[in-house]
A tleap script that builds the chain and sets N, CA, C and O, in Angstrom:
source leaprc.protein.ff14SB
mol = sequence {
  NMET ASP ALA LEU ASP GLN LYS ILE ILE PHE
  HIE LEU GLN GLU ASP ALA ARG ILE SER MET
  THR GLU LEU GLY ASN ARG ILE ASN LEU SER
  VAL PRO ALA VAL LYS GLU ARG VAL LYS LYS
  LEU GLU ASP LYS GLY VAL ILE THR ALA TYR
  ARG ALA VAL ILE ASN PRO GLU LYS ILE ASN
  LYS TYR VAL THR ALA PHE ILE LEU PHE ASP
  SER LYS ARG CYS LYS ALA PHE ARG GLU PHE
  CYS SER GLY GLN SER GLU VAL MET GLU CYS
  HIE ARG LEU ALA GLY GLN PHE SER TYR LEU
  VAL LYS VAL VAL THR GLU SER VAL HIE THR
  LEU GLU ASP PHE ILE ASP ALA ALA MET GLU
  TYR GLY GLN PRO SER THR LEU ILE ASN LEU
  SER SER SER LEU GLU TYR LYS PRO PHE PHE
  LYS CVAL
}
set mol.1.N position { 0.812 -1.272 -0.048 }
set mol.1.CA position { -0.429 -0.253 0.266 }
set mol.1.C position { 0.979 1.248 -0.197 }
set mol.1.O position { 2.141 1.164 0.200 }
set mol.2.N position { 0.609 2.098 -0.809 }
set mol.2.CA position { 1.437 3.294 -1.041 }
set mol.2.C position { 0.919 4.706 -0.507 }
set mol.2.O position { 0.017 4.485 0.302 }
set mol.3.N position { 1.113 5.852 -0.630 }
set mol.3.CA position { 0.821 6.943 0.081 }
set mol.3.C position { -0.573 7.814 -0.803 }
set mol.3.O position { -1.228 8.773 -0.395 }
set mol.4.N position { -0.698 7.047 -2.142 }
set mol.4.CA position { -1.845 7.302 -2.890 }
set mol.4.C position { -3.055 6.591 -2.254 }
set mol.4.O position { -4.053 7.180 -1.841 }
set mol.5.N position { -2.867 5.324 -2.222 }
set mol.5.CA position { -4.013 3.992 -1.100 }
set mol.5.C position { -4.224 5.074 0.358 }
set mol.5.O position { -5.330 5.321 0.839 }
set mol.6.N position { -3.370 5.428 0.706 }
set mol.6.CA position { -3.676 5.878 2.219 }
set mol.6.C position { -4.806 7.041 2.083 }
set mol.6.O position { -5.847 7.280 2.696 }
set mol.7.N position { -4.059 7.710 0.894 }
set mol.7.CA position { -4.658 8.974 0.690 }
set mol.7.C position { -6.137 9.042 0.969 }
set mol.7.O position { -6.776 9.677 1.809 }
set mol.8.N position { -6.600 7.954 -0.262 }
set mol.8.CA position { -7.905 7.284 -0.686 }
set mol.8.C position { -8.732 6.581 0.800 }
set mol.8.O position { -9.754 6.880 1.419 }
set mol.9.N position { -7.887 5.727 0.919 }
set mol.9.CA position { -8.733 5.395 2.526 }
set mol.9.C position { -8.816 6.567 3.393 }
set mol.9.O position { -9.801 6.545 4.131 }
set mol.10.N position { -8.158 7.444 3.493 }
set mol.10.CA position { -8.455 8.700 4.567 }
set mol.10.C position { -9.727 9.278 4.021 }
set mol.10.O position { -10.653 9.230 4.831 }
set mol.11.N position { -10.015 9.812 2.859 }
set mol.11.CA position { -10.875 10.565 2.084 }
set mol.11.C position { -11.697 9.538 2.618 }
set mol.11.O position { -12.267 9.878 3.655 }
set mol.12.N position { -11.980 8.144 2.144 }
set mol.12.CA position { -13.524 7.383 2.339 }
set mol.12.C position { -13.415 7.045 3.705 }
set mol.12.O position { -14.521 6.885 4.221 }
set mol.13.N position { -12.407 6.873 4.505 }
set mol.13.CA position { -12.974 7.242 5.456 }
set mol.13.C position { -14.089 8.735 6.302 }
set mol.13.O position { -15.041 8.960 7.050 }
set mol.14.N position { -13.030 9.364 5.446 }
set mol.14.CA position { -13.886 10.747 5.683 }
set mol.14.C position { -15.138 10.825 5.215 }
set mol.14.O position { -15.926 11.380 5.981 }
set mol.15.N position { -15.470 10.527 4.423 }
set mol.15.CA position { -16.923 10.714 3.425 }
set mol.15.C position { -16.710 8.859 2.705 }
set mol.15.O position { -15.536 8.493 2.655 }
set mol.16.N position { -17.530 8.069 2.324 }
set mol.16.CA position { -17.528 7.492 1.915 }
set mol.16.C position { -18.680 7.221 0.373 }
set mol.16.O position { -18.796 6.352 -0.491 }
set mol.17.N position { -19.221 8.279 0.647 }
set mol.17.CA position { -19.776 8.811 -0.623 }
set mol.17.C position { -19.525 9.894 -1.234 }
set mol.17.O position { -20.414 10.537 -1.793 }
set mol.18.N position { -18.459 10.201 -1.218 }
set mol.18.CA position { -17.605 11.365 -2.180 }
set mol.18.C position { -17.543 10.287 -3.555 }
set mol.18.O position { -17.425 9.064 -3.641 }
set mol.19.N position { -17.687 11.411 -4.584 }
set mol.19.CA position { -17.488 10.731 -5.977 }
set mol.19.C position { -16.152 10.453 -6.343 }
set mol.19.O position { -15.187 10.957 -5.767 }
set mol.20.N position { -16.091 9.842 -7.076 }
set mol.20.CA position { -14.771 9.556 -7.379 }
set mol.20.C position { -13.905 10.502 -8.126 }
set mol.20.O position { -12.686 10.381 -8.245 }
set mol.21.N position { -14.946 11.859 -8.831 }
set mol.21.CA position { -14.288 12.510 -9.471 }
set mol.21.C position { -14.069 13.352 -8.429 }
set mol.21.O position { -12.851 13.450 -8.285 }
set mol.22.N position { -14.619 13.965 -7.683 }
set mol.22.CA position { -13.849 14.749 -6.117 }
set mol.22.C position { -12.923 13.745 -5.355 }
set mol.22.O position { -11.981 14.452 -4.997 }
set mol.23.N position { -12.718 12.611 -4.966 }
set mol.23.CA position { -11.489 12.082 -4.672 }
set mol.23.C position { -10.547 12.108 -5.790 }
set mol.23.O position { -9.350 12.126 -5.505 }
set mol.24.N position { -10.888 12.113 -6.972 }
set mol.24.CA position { -9.303 12.491 -7.568 }
set mol.24.C position { -9.061 13.979 -7.872 }
set mol.24.O position { -8.103 14.370 -8.540 }
set mol.25.N position { -9.735 14.557 -7.485 }
set mol.25.CA position { -9.349 16.085 -7.431 }
set mol.25.C position { -8.826 16.182 -6.340 }
set mol.25.O position { -7.885 16.975 -6.376 }
set mol.26.N position { -9.070 15.545 -4.942 }
set mol.26.CA position { -8.249 15.769 -4.098 }
set mol.26.C position { -6.803 15.287 -3.647 }
set mol.26.O position { -6.060 15.780 -2.798 }
set mol.27.N position { -6.610 14.087 -4.530 }
set mol.27.CA position { -5.371 13.541 -4.896 }
set mol.27.C position { -4.418 13.101 -5.603 }
set mol.27.O position { -3.503 12.278 -5.632 }
set mol.28.N position { -5.302 14.520 -6.589 }
set mol.28.CA position { -4.529 14.374 -7.883 }
set mol.28.C position { -3.824 13.039 -8.546 }
set mol.28.O position { -2.737 12.499 -8.750 }
set mol.29.N position { -5.782 12.858 -8.798 }
set mol.29.CA position { -5.614 11.330 -9.688 }
set mol.29.C position { -6.752 11.471 -10.292 }
set mol.29.O position { -7.761 12.020 -9.848 }
set mol.30.N position { -6.489 10.632 -12.020 }
set mol.30.CA position { -7.783 11.130 -13.104 }
set mol.30.C position { -8.400 9.927 -12.287 }
set mol.30.O position { -7.922 9.247 -11.379 }
set mol.31.N position { -9.880 9.893 -13.051 }
set mol.31.CA position { -11.057 9.342 -12.353 }
set mol.31.C position { -11.227 7.753 -12.715 }
set mol.31.O position { -11.872 6.970 -12.017 }
set mol.32.N position { -10.482 7.379 -14.024 }
set mol.32.CA position { -10.057 5.530 -14.007 }
set mol.32.C position { -9.040 4.845 -12.965 }
set mol.32.O position { -9.143 3.814 -12.301 }
set mol.33.N position { -7.913 5.907 -13.083 }
set mol.33.CA position { -7.316 5.619 -11.985 }
set mol.33.C position { -7.756 5.614 -10.513 }
set mol.33.O position { -7.324 4.784 -9.714 }
set mol.34.N position { -8.648 6.592 -10.184 }
set mol.34.CA position { -9.047 6.231 -8.750 }
set mol.34.C position { -9.716 5.034 -8.389 }
set mol.34.O position { -9.569 4.081 -7.624 }
set mol.35.N position { -10.567 5.490 -9.304 }
set mol.35.CA position { -11.683 3.711 -9.451 }
set mol.35.C position { -10.845 2.572 -9.427 }
set mol.35.O position { -11.143 1.641 -8.679 }
set mol.36.N position { -9.637 2.505 -10.286 }
set mol.36.CA position { -8.899 1.303 -10.353 }
set mol.36.C position { -8.491 0.732 -9.386 }
set mol.36.O position { -8.472 -0.477 -9.155 }
set mol.37.N position { -7.886 2.224 -8.322 }
set mol.37.CA position { -7.340 2.053 -7.147 }
set mol.37.C position { -8.344 1.561 -6.103 }
set mol.37.O position { -8.099 0.693 -5.265 }
set mol.38.N position { -9.565 2.250 -6.258 }
set mol.38.CA position { -10.368 1.264 -4.960 }
set mol.38.C position { -10.885 0.192 -4.953 }
set mol.38.O position { -11.235 -0.475 -3.979 }
set mol.39.N position { -11.010 -0.166 -6.640 }
set mol.39.CA position { -11.469 -1.445 -6.555 }
set mol.39.C position { -10.679 -2.717 -6.234 }
set mol.39.O position { -11.064 -3.860 -5.988 }
set mol.40.N position { -8.919 -1.938 -6.345 }
set mol.40.CA position { -8.003 -2.873 -6.073 }
set mol.40.C position { -8.293 -2.973 -4.385 }
set mol.40.O position { -8.390 -4.116 -3.939 }
set mol.41.N position { -8.409 -2.044 -3.605 }
set mol.41.CA position { -8.569 -2.167 -2.727 }
set mol.41.C position { -9.531 -3.001 -2.074 }
set mol.41.O position { -9.291 -3.569 -1.009 }
set mol.42.N position { -10.782 -3.098 -2.788 }
set mol.42.CA position { -11.567 -3.552 -2.223 }
set mol.42.C position { -11.662 -5.238 -2.292 }
set mol.42.O position { -12.244 -6.006 -1.527 }
set mol.43.N position { -10.905 -5.501 -3.445 }
set mol.43.CA position { -10.589 -6.622 -4.200 }
set mol.43.C position { -10.028 -7.416 -2.544 }
set mol.43.O position { -10.557 -8.284 -1.849 }
set mol.44.N position { -8.482 -6.464 -2.361 }
set mol.44.CA position { -7.470 -7.184 -1.731 }
set mol.44.C position { -8.411 -7.363 -0.190 }
set mol.44.O position { -7.981 -8.144 0.658 }
set mol.45.N position { -9.722 -6.562 0.067 }
set mol.45.CA position { -10.484 -6.642 1.656 }
set mol.45.C position { -9.716 -5.798 2.195 }
set mol.45.O position { -9.721 -6.107 3.387 }
set mol.46.N position { -8.559 -4.257 1.946 }
set mol.46.CA position { -8.486 -3.393 3.129 }
set mol.46.C position { -10.022 -2.846 3.092 }
set mol.46.O position { -10.700 -3.023 4.104 }
set mol.47.N position { -10.584 -2.204 1.994 }
set mol.47.CA position { -11.953 -1.880 2.162 }
set mol.47.C position { -13.054 -2.800 2.269 }
set mol.47.O position { -13.306 -3.433 1.243 }
set mol.48.N position { -13.889 -3.052 3.457 }
set mol.48.CA position { -14.461 -4.128 3.183 }
set mol.48.C position { -16.421 -3.624 3.315 }
set mol.48.O position { -17.298 -4.282 2.755 }
set mol.49.N position { -16.655 -2.549 4.043 }
set mol.49.CA position { -17.814 -2.092 3.599 }
set mol.49.C position { -17.675 -0.286 3.853 }
set mol.49.O position { -16.864 0.503 4.337 }
set mol.50.N position { -19.059 -0.255 3.166 }
set mol.50.CA position { -19.111 1.318 3.449 }
set mol.50.C position { -20.817 1.312 4.098 }
set mol.50.O position { -21.802 0.756 3.612 }
set mol.51.N position { -20.719 2.065 5.235 }
set mol.51.CA position { -21.989 2.197 6.219 }
set mol.51.C position { -22.398 3.677 6.055 }
set mol.51.O position { -22.061 4.560 5.267 }
set mol.52.N position { -22.965 3.635 6.745 }
set mol.52.CA position { -23.863 5.121 7.448 }
set mol.52.C position { -23.456 5.526 8.659 }
set mol.52.O position { -22.950 4.540 9.195 }
set mol.53.N position { -23.388 6.804 9.650 }
set mol.53.CA position { -23.318 6.450 11.141 }
set mol.53.C position { -24.453 7.019 11.326 }
set mol.53.O position { -25.044 7.788 10.567 }
set mol.54.N position { -24.874 6.487 12.743 }
set mol.54.CA position { -26.327 7.276 12.938 }
set mol.54.C position { -26.562 7.862 14.348 }
set mol.54.O position { -26.537 6.986 15.212 }
set mol.55.N position { -26.685 8.558 14.606 }
set mol.55.CA position { -26.683 9.343 15.836 }
set mol.55.C position { -27.690 8.468 16.518 }
set mol.55.O position { -28.835 8.526 16.070 }
set mol.56.N position { -27.379 7.411 17.851 }
set mol.56.CA position { -28.304 7.043 18.685 }
set mol.56.C position { -29.243 7.730 19.000 }
set mol.56.O position { -30.346 7.403 18.562 }
set mol.57.N position { -29.128 8.882 19.844 }
set mol.57.CA position { -29.983 9.867 20.691 }
set mol.57.C position { -31.713 10.375 19.034 }
set mol.57.O position { -32.913 10.538 19.251 }
set mol.58.N position { -31.056 10.434 17.859 }
set mol.58.CA position { -32.143 10.418 16.722 }
set mol.58.C position { -32.874 9.516 16.953 }
set mol.58.O position { -33.937 9.935 17.411 }
set mol.59.N position { -32.818 8.083 16.830 }
set mol.59.CA position { -33.291 7.023 17.085 }
set mol.59.C position { -33.973 6.476 18.604 }
set mol.59.O position { -34.358 5.308 18.657 }
set mol.60.N position { -34.085 7.250 19.666 }
set mol.60.CA position { -34.392 7.214 20.966 }
set mol.60.C position { -33.415 6.453 21.777 }
set mol.60.O position { -33.853 6.097 22.871 }
set mol.61.N position { -32.160 6.108 21.493 }
set mol.61.CA position { -31.021 5.490 22.243 }
set mol.61.C position { -30.156 6.183 23.035 }
set mol.61.O position { -29.017 6.374 22.609 }
set mol.62.N position { -30.540 6.680 24.317 }
set mol.62.CA position { -29.894 7.031 24.585 }
set mol.62.C position { -28.574 6.738 26.129 }
set mol.62.O position { -28.015 7.646 26.744 }
set mol.63.N position { -28.444 5.575 26.323 }
set mol.63.CA position { -27.712 5.300 27.046 }
set mol.63.C position { -26.853 3.656 26.440 }
set mol.63.O position { -27.199 2.560 26.000 }
set mol.64.N position { -25.648 4.354 26.760 }
set mol.64.CA position { -24.412 3.418 25.262 }
set mol.64.C position { -23.598 2.862 27.263 }
set mol.64.O position { -23.696 3.501 28.310 }
set mol.65.N position { -22.930 1.570 27.021 }
set mol.65.CA position { -22.374 0.732 28.211 }
set mol.65.C position { -21.730 0.009 27.514 }
set mol.65.O position { -22.130 -0.488 26.462 }
set mol.66.N position { -20.625 -0.145 28.023 }
set mol.66.CA position { -19.697 -1.466 27.661 }
set mol.66.C position { -19.309 -2.609 29.205 }
set mol.66.O position { -18.792 -2.431 30.308 }
set mol.67.N position { -19.930 -3.814 28.433 }
set mol.67.CA position { -20.022 -4.352 29.727 }
set mol.67.C position { -18.532 -5.750 29.074 }
set mol.67.O position { -18.357 -6.246 27.961 }
set mol.68.N position { -18.082 -5.858 29.856 }
set mol.68.CA position { -16.900 -6.943 30.158 }
set mol.68.C position { -17.683 -8.342 30.599 }
set mol.68.O position { -18.482 -8.406 31.533 }
set mol.69.N position { -17.377 -9.218 29.919 }
set mol.69.CA position { -17.812 -10.817 30.044 }
set mol.69.C position { -16.987 -11.323 30.313 }
set mol.69.O position { -15.928 -11.140 29.714 }
set mol.70.N position { -17.146 -12.574 31.790 }
set mol.70.CA position { -16.439 -13.348 32.170 }
set mol.70.C position { -17.384 -14.759 31.557 }
set mol.70.O position { -18.004 -15.443 32.371 }
set mol.71.N position { -17.405 -14.994 30.515 }
set mol.71.CA position { -18.259 -16.291 30.005 }
set mol.71.C position { -17.422 -17.668 30.124 }
set mol.71.O position { -16.198 -17.634 29.998 }
set mol.72.N position { -18.010 -18.711 30.335 }
set mol.72.CA position { -17.369 -20.254 30.274 }
set mol.72.C position { -18.445 -20.886 28.832 }
set mol.72.O position { -18.170 -21.970 28.318 }
set mol.73.N position { -19.593 -20.069 28.350 }
set mol.73.CA position { -20.165 -20.976 26.905 }
set mol.73.C position { -19.855 -19.273 25.919 }
set mol.73.O position { -20.251 -18.108 25.904 }
set mol.74.N position { -18.987 -20.095 25.294 }
set mol.74.CA position { -19.030 -18.410 24.366 }
set mol.74.C position { -20.150 -18.655 23.574 }
set mol.74.O position { -21.212 -18.038 23.493 }
set mol.75.N position { -19.573 -20.086 22.756 }
set mol.75.CA position { -20.433 -20.206 21.868 }
set mol.75.C position { -21.942 -19.492 21.806 }
set mol.75.O position { -22.310 -18.599 21.043 }
set mol.76.N position { -22.697 -20.174 22.858 }
set mol.76.CA position { -23.985 -19.634 23.244 }
set mol.76.C position { -23.884 -17.976 23.495 }
set mol.76.O position { -24.682 -17.313 22.832 }
set mol.77.N position { -23.357 -17.550 24.015 }
set mol.77.CA position { -23.062 -16.041 24.473 }
set mol.77.C position { -23.021 -15.115 23.274 }
set mol.77.O position { -23.842 -14.211 23.116 }
set mol.78.N position { -21.814 -15.437 22.253 }
set mol.78.CA position { -21.881 -14.861 21.070 }
set mol.78.C position { -23.118 -15.266 20.117 }
set mol.78.O position { -23.507 -14.466 19.266 }
set mol.79.N position { -23.631 -16.330 20.253 }
set mol.79.CA position { -25.217 -16.327 19.175 }
set mol.79.C position { -26.189 -15.483 20.454 }
set mol.79.O position { -26.810 -14.511 20.021 }
set mol.80.N position { -26.311 -15.696 21.531 }
set mol.80.CA position { -27.017 -14.529 22.124 }
set mol.80.C position { -26.696 -12.748 21.530 }
set mol.80.O position { -27.267 -11.856 20.902 }
set mol.81.N position { -25.309 -13.041 22.279 }
set mol.81.CA position { -25.244 -11.497 21.193 }
set mol.81.C position { -25.541 -10.923 20.037 }
set mol.81.O position { -25.972 -9.778 19.900 }
set mol.82.N position { -25.263 -11.888 18.992 }
set mol.82.CA position { -25.635 -11.958 17.915 }
set mol.82.C position { -27.466 -11.345 17.124 }
set mol.82.O position { -27.940 -10.700 16.189 }
set mol.83.N position { -27.900 -12.231 18.487 }
set mol.83.CA position { -29.748 -11.729 18.149 }
set mol.83.C position { -30.051 -10.835 18.972 }
set mol.83.O position { -31.276 -10.734 19.036 }
set mol.84.N position { -29.251 -9.772 19.977 }
set mol.84.CA position { -30.223 -8.790 20.416 }
set mol.84.C position { -29.313 -7.706 19.788 }
set mol.84.O position { -28.092 -7.552 19.760 }
set mol.85.N position { -30.371 -7.009 19.294 }
set mol.85.CA position { -30.396 -5.655 18.431 }
set mol.85.C position { -29.292 -4.272 19.606 }
set mol.85.O position { -28.679 -3.326 19.112 }
set mol.86.N position { -29.339 -4.531 20.846 }
set mol.86.CA position { -28.939 -3.756 21.433 }
set mol.86.C position { -27.053 -3.489 21.693 }
set mol.86.O position { -26.281 -2.761 22.316 }
set mol.87.N position { -27.056 -4.713 20.672 }
set mol.87.CA position { -25.426 -4.491 20.618 }
set mol.87.C position { -24.980 -4.647 19.447 }
set mol.87.O position { -25.063 -5.536 18.600 }
set mol.88.N position { -24.232 -3.126 19.558 }
set mol.88.CA position { -23.337 -2.552 18.449 }
set mol.88.C position { -22.254 -3.499 18.012 }
set mol.88.O position { -21.931 -3.974 16.923 }
set mol.89.N position { -21.702 -3.633 19.529 }
set mol.89.CA position { -20.008 -4.709 18.899 }
set mol.89.C position { -19.847 -5.917 20.082 }
set mol.89.O position { -20.400 -5.652 21.149 }
set mol.90.N position { -18.994 -7.484 19.971 }
set mol.90.CA position { -18.729 -7.953 20.571 }
set mol.90.C position { -17.300 -8.465 20.138 }
set mol.90.O position { -16.988 -9.129 19.150 }
set mol.91.N position { -16.560 -7.990 21.112 }
set mol.91.CA position { -14.899 -8.659 20.869 }
set mol.91.C position { -14.365 -9.584 21.804 }
set mol.91.O position { -14.476 -9.334 23.004 }
set mol.92.N position { -13.822 -10.579 21.432 }
set mol.92.CA position { -13.290 -11.585 22.360 }
set mol.92.C position { -12.076 -10.882 22.763 }
set mol.92.O position { -11.520 -9.955 22.175 }
set mol.93.N position { -11.774 -11.410 23.761 }
set mol.93.CA position { -10.339 -10.608 24.699 }
set mol.93.C position { -9.762 -11.709 25.473 }
set mol.93.O position { -10.495 -12.565 25.970 }
set mol.94.N position { -8.482 -11.737 25.604 }
set mol.94.CA position { -7.344 -12.379 26.503 }
set mol.94.C position { -7.607 -11.788 27.366 }
set mol.94.O position { -7.947 -10.605 27.381 }
set mol.95.N position { -7.438 -12.882 28.677 }
set mol.95.CA position { -7.417 -12.294 30.438 }
set mol.95.C position { -8.644 -12.549 30.838 }
set mol.95.O position { -9.483 -13.404 30.556 }
set mol.96.N position { -8.576 -11.421 31.724 }
set mol.96.CA position { -9.517 -11.620 33.032 }
set mol.96.C position { -10.812 -11.735 32.299 }
set mol.96.O position { -11.605 -12.403 32.964 }
set mol.97.N position { -11.165 -11.442 31.493 }
set mol.97.CA position { -12.631 -11.112 30.979 }
set mol.97.C position { -12.859 -11.982 29.267 }
set mol.97.O position { -11.814 -11.822 28.635 }
set mol.98.N position { -13.544 -12.520 28.724 }
set mol.98.CA position { -13.884 -13.787 28.189 }
set mol.98.C position { -14.441 -12.614 26.832 }
set mol.98.O position { -14.105 -12.925 25.689 }
set mol.99.N position { -15.367 -11.164 27.054 }
set mol.99.CA position { -15.327 -10.416 25.990 }
set mol.99.C position { -16.074 -9.152 26.464 }
set mol.99.O position { -16.769 -8.960 27.462 }
set mol.100.N position { -15.705 -8.318 25.402 }
set mol.100.CA position { -16.429 -6.764 25.979 }
set mol.100.C position { -17.360 -6.540 24.650 }
set mol.100.O position { -17.043 -6.841 23.500 }
set mol.101.N position { -18.365 -6.048 25.007 }
set mol.101.CA position { -19.756 -5.676 24.386 }
set mol.101.C position { -20.282 -4.935 24.399 }
set mol.101.O position { -20.741 -4.658 25.507 }
set mol.102.N position { -20.607 -4.128 23.377 }
set mol.102.CA position { -20.805 -2.477 23.522 }
set mol.102.C position { -22.310 -2.429 22.955 }
set mol.102.O position { -22.685 -2.753 21.828 }
set mol.103.N position { -23.198 -1.859 24.205 }
set mol.103.CA position { -24.372 -2.022 24.162 }
set mol.103.C position { -25.184 -0.370 23.903 }
set mol.103.O position { -24.634 0.679 24.239 }
set mol.104.N position { -26.231 -0.420 23.407 }
set mol.104.CA position { -26.711 1.259 22.913 }
set mol.104.C position { -28.119 0.517 22.998 }
set mol.104.O position { -28.334 -0.442 22.255 }
set mol.105.N position { -29.109 0.978 23.936 }
set mol.105.CA position { -30.106 1.113 24.170 }
set mol.105.C position { -30.998 2.553 24.879 }
set mol.105.O position { -30.372 3.557 25.220 }
set mol.106.N position { -32.308 2.463 25.004 }
set mol.106.CA position { -33.147 3.369 25.385 }
set mol.106.C position { -32.810 3.938 26.592 }
set mol.106.O position { -32.573 5.118 26.849 }
set mol.107.N position { -32.813 3.031 27.258 }
set mol.107.CA position { -32.774 3.623 28.912 }
set mol.107.C position { -31.643 2.804 29.988 }
set mol.107.O position { -30.960 2.006 29.346 }
set mol.108.N position { -31.419 2.825 30.977 }
set mol.108.CA position { -31.200 1.910 31.884 }
set mol.108.C position { -31.918 0.801 32.017 }
set mol.108.O position { -31.441 -0.334 31.992 }
set mol.109.N position { -33.413 1.156 32.205 }
set mol.109.CA position { -33.984 -0.130 32.354 }
set mol.109.C position { -34.006 -1.091 31.345 }
set mol.109.O position { -33.955 -2.259 31.729 }
set mol.110.N position { -34.067 -0.891 30.211 }
set mol.110.CA position { -33.649 -1.846 28.922 }
set mol.110.C position { -31.931 -2.219 29.134 }
set mol.110.O position { -31.619 -3.346 28.750 }
set mol.111.N position { -31.064 -1.550 29.581 }
set mol.111.CA position { -29.463 -1.857 30.096 }
set mol.111.C position { -29.915 -3.319 31.211 }
set mol.111.O position { -29.605 -4.509 31.254 }
set mol.112.N position { -30.728 -2.470 31.936 }
set mol.112.CA position { -31.036 -3.666 33.219 }
set mol.112.C position { -31.699 -4.964 32.542 }
set mol.112.O position { -31.505 -6.117 32.927 }
set mol.113.N position { -32.694 -4.493 31.231 }
set mol.113.CA position { -32.939 -6.130 31.121 }
set mol.113.C position { -31.982 -6.820 29.700 }
set mol.113.O position { -32.108 -8.010 29.410 }
set mol.114.N position { -31.291 -6.131 29.117 }
set mol.114.CA position { -30.366 -6.982 28.587 }
set mol.114.C position { -28.841 -8.126 29.430 }
set mol.114.O position { -28.304 -9.231 29.355 }
set mol.115.N position { -28.786 -6.503 30.344 }
set mol.115.CA position { -28.029 -7.594 31.676 }
set mol.115.C position { -28.707 -8.949 32.227 }
set mol.115.O position { -28.285 -10.055 31.892 }
set mol.116.N position { -30.001 -8.730 33.268 }
set mol.116.CA position { -30.092 -9.951 33.294 }
set mol.116.C position { -30.355 -10.981 32.115 }
set mol.116.O position { -30.064 -12.083 32.579 }
set mol.117.N position { -30.777 -11.121 30.787 }
set mol.117.CA position { -30.871 -11.819 30.282 }
set mol.117.C position { -29.437 -12.320 29.411 }
set mol.117.O position { -29.500 -13.438 28.900 }
set mol.118.N position { -28.435 -11.701 29.271 }
set mol.118.CA position { -27.045 -11.874 29.604 }
set mol.118.C position { -26.211 -13.295 30.705 }
set mol.118.O position { -25.410 -14.228 30.658 }
set mol.119.N position { -26.997 -12.658 31.466 }
set mol.119.CA position { -26.355 -13.503 33.147 }
set mol.119.C position { -25.987 -14.510 32.645 }
set mol.119.O position { -24.811 -14.872 32.605 }
set mol.120.N position { -27.463 -15.439 31.936 }
set mol.120.CA position { -27.473 -16.885 31.649 }
set mol.120.C position { -25.931 -17.528 31.281 }
set mol.120.O position { -25.532 -18.622 31.681 }
set mol.121.N position { -25.132 -16.536 30.382 }
set mol.121.CA position { -24.019 -16.810 29.843 }
set mol.121.C position { -22.675 -16.159 30.432 }
set mol.121.O position { -21.619 -16.006 29.818 }
set mol.122.N position { -23.036 -15.709 32.150 }
set mol.122.CA position { -21.602 -15.183 32.552 }
set mol.122.C position { -22.087 -14.269 33.483 }
set mol.122.O position { -23.222 -13.851 33.708 }
set mol.123.N position { -20.848 -14.009 34.047 }
set mol.123.CA position { -20.987 -12.889 34.506 }
set mol.123.C position { -20.434 -11.135 34.202 }
set mol.123.O position { -19.277 -10.942 33.830 }
set mol.124.N position { -21.237 -10.161 34.377 }
set mol.124.CA position { -20.896 -9.182 33.681 }
set mol.124.C position { -20.413 -8.167 34.322 }
set mol.124.O position { -20.990 -8.125 35.408 }
set mol.125.N position { -19.621 -7.283 34.224 }
set mol.125.CA position { -19.031 -6.001 34.880 }
set mol.125.C position { -19.582 -4.739 33.692 }
set mol.125.O position { -19.065 -4.755 32.575 }
set mol.126.N position { -20.392 -3.935 33.947 }
set mol.126.CA position { -20.339 -3.174 33.402 }
set mol.126.C position { -20.222 -1.771 33.805 }
set mol.126.O position { -20.163 -1.353 34.961 }
set mol.127.N position { -20.185 -0.839 32.315 }
set mol.127.CA position { -19.507 0.459 32.533 }
set mol.127.C position { -20.503 1.055 31.868 }
set mol.127.O position { -20.965 0.391 30.940 }
set mol.128.N position { -20.907 1.958 32.035 }
set mol.128.CA position { -22.126 2.875 31.539 }
set mol.128.C position { -20.848 4.049 30.781 }
set mol.128.O position { -19.778 4.251 31.355 }
set mol.129.N position { -21.204 4.711 29.463 }
set mol.129.CA position { -20.537 5.496 29.245 }
set mol.129.C position { -21.273 7.043 28.988 }
set mol.129.O position { -22.257 7.256 28.281 }
set mol.130.N position { -20.441 8.107 29.829 }
set mol.130.CA position { -21.021 9.347 29.923 }
set mol.130.C position { -21.032 10.333 28.889 }
set mol.130.O position { -21.933 11.143 28.666 }
set mol.131.N position { -19.757 10.168 28.167 }
set mol.131.CA position { -19.354 10.917 27.105 }
set mol.131.C position { -18.384 10.360 26.433 }
set mol.131.O position { -17.757 9.457 26.988 }
set mol.132.N position { -18.094 10.694 25.322 }
set mol.132.CA position { -17.439 10.430 24.192 }
set mol.132.C position { -16.437 11.309 23.747 }
set mol.132.O position { -16.957 12.059 22.920 }
set mol.133.N position { -15.420 11.537 23.878 }
set mol.133.CA position { -14.403 12.446 23.231 }
set mol.133.C position { -13.758 12.040 21.806 }
set mol.133.O position { -13.550 12.851 20.904 }
set mol.134.N position { -13.548 11.015 21.762 }
set mol.134.CA position { -13.223 10.547 20.207 }
set mol.134.C position { -14.004 9.105 19.836 }
set mol.134.O position { -13.648 8.042 20.345 }
set mol.135.N position { -15.070 9.208 18.921 }
set mol.135.CA position { -15.399 7.925 18.892 }
set mol.135.C position { -14.849 7.189 17.502 }
set mol.135.O position { -15.162 6.025 17.254 }
set mol.136.N position { -13.977 7.996 16.597 }
set mol.136.CA position { -14.035 7.273 15.558 }
set mol.136.C position { -12.617 8.024 14.911 }
set mol.136.O position { -12.454 9.202 15.227 }
set mol.137.N position { -11.912 7.580 14.298 }
set mol.137.CA position { -10.700 8.178 13.953 }
set mol.137.C position { -9.855 7.609 12.976 }
set mol.137.O position { -9.048 6.789 13.416 }
set mol.138.N position { -9.825 7.890 11.449 }
set mol.138.CA position { -9.319 7.083 10.661 }
set mol.138.C position { -8.384 6.835 10.832 }
set mol.138.O position { -7.888 7.217 11.892 }
set mol.139.N position { -7.645 6.109 9.971 }
set mol.139.CA position { -6.328 5.188 9.823 }
set mol.139.C position { -4.961 5.772 9.261 }
set mol.139.O position { -3.795 5.499 9.546 }
set mol.140.N position { -5.436 6.542 8.492 }
set mol.140.CA position { -4.254 7.542 7.830 }
set mol.140.C position { -4.484 9.187 8.104 }
set mol.140.O position { -5.499 9.836 8.359 }
set mol.141.N position { -3.632 9.413 8.002 }
set mol.141.CA position { -3.844 11.279 8.029 }
set mol.141.C position { -3.112 11.649 6.627 }
set mol.141.O position { -2.116 11.142 6.109 }
set mol.142.N position { -4.176 12.997 6.075 }
set mol.142.CA position { -3.372 13.098 4.742 }
set mol.142.C position { -2.277 14.666 5.181 }
set mol.142.O position { -1.467 15.102 4.363 }
savepdb mol mol.pdb
quit
């Protein structure tokens, strides 16, 4: 991956809806050359998806929590998390805890309901997020 690929990745992380023309203008490449590079990055699995970023509060999700789980039933826990709409992320960990789960939900009451249901799969330790000073950071800078 060269410096041009890094610039492409940076701009796509900032705005995945950028046109190939605008992207080419920003990095001084022709539209066909930009398209070819983006396609190669996709084919290599460097770029895996394009997504919309949603403001949780605009869809009535006011509580974000990070829950550390000590689970002995890992496969069942992963399946449980996959079926829960509140679970935004589920990470397998090494160390004292088996998983780190990010939950975004309507209220502390719905968070409690999630925790109660999840306790079947292990022991939780819950951290409620008060604010986020850095939620997203691109991999490369231009």
